Structures are given as structure tokens and as C-alpha cells.
C-alpha positions in Angstrom: 95.2 80.7 118.0 98.5 80.7 116.1 100.4 80.2 119.3 98.1 77.3 120.2 98.8 75.7 116.8 102.5 76.2 117.1 102.5 74.6 120.6 100.3 71.8 119.3 102.7 70.8 116.5 105.6 70.8 118.9 108.0 73.6 118.0 109.2 75.8 115.3 110.1 73.6 112.4 111.5 76.0 109.7 109.4 74.2 107.0 106.2 74.7 108.9 107.1 78.4 109.5 107.7 78.9 105.8 104.5 77.2 104.9 102.6 79.4 107.4 104.2 82.5 106.0 103.3 81.4 102.4 99.7 80.8 103.4 99.4 84.2 105.2 100.7 85.8 102.0 98.2 83.8 99.9 95.3 84.9 102.2 96.3 88.5 101.9 96.4 88.2 98.1 93.0 86.6 98.0 91.5 89.2 100.3 92.9 92.0 98.1 91.4 90.2 95.0 88.0 90.1 96.8 88.2 93.8 97.4 89.1 94.5 93.8 86.3 92.3 92.5 83.7 93.9 94.8 84.8 97.3 93.6 84.5 96.2 90.0 81.1 94.7 90.7 79.9 97.9 92.4 81.1 99.9 89.4 79.3 97.6 86.9 76.1 97.5 89.0 76.1 101.3 89.1 76.6 101.6 85.4 73.8 99.1 84.8 71.5 101.1 87.1 72.4 104.3 85.3 71.8 102.8 81.9 75.3 103.2 80.8 75.8 99.6 79.7 74.9 98.5 76.2 71.8 96.5 76.0 70.6 94.2 73.2 67.1 93.9 71.8 66.5 90.1 71.8 64.0 90.3 69.0 66.2 92.5 66.8 69.4 90.6 67.3 68.0 87.1 66.9 69.8 85.0 64.3 67.6 83.1 61.7 67.2 79.4 62.4 69.1 77.0 60.3 66.9 74.8 58.1 
């Protein structure tokens, strides 16, 4: 598809090549971030399932209403 796009825009303009390189790097960075966030989410979900996360008692921790 990249070859088709390059042919469509009519050549190898250095500015377009640089922009394509920058966008590929950004996509790689975002994909890596998605993997890190999924791993972190899996860790937190496992901790929640195992009961390792702190929980609050909503009745006990309720603040008194202001009058």
C-alpha cells in the first residue's frame, strides 16, 4: 500500500518521506504504549481478583454532611 501511496503522490518528496518516517515512529511508540497499558491493566485486574487492592467501606468512610 505504501508503494501505491508513493506512486499516487507523484514521487519521493523529501518532506513527505520525512513525514512518513515520523508517523511510522509515532505509530510504533503508540503501539508500545498500548502494550504497556494492557500489561498494567492485567496486573491491576489480577490484584483486584486476588483481593490485594485496598478497598474502602462506603458506610465507614462517609463524611458527615455539611449543614
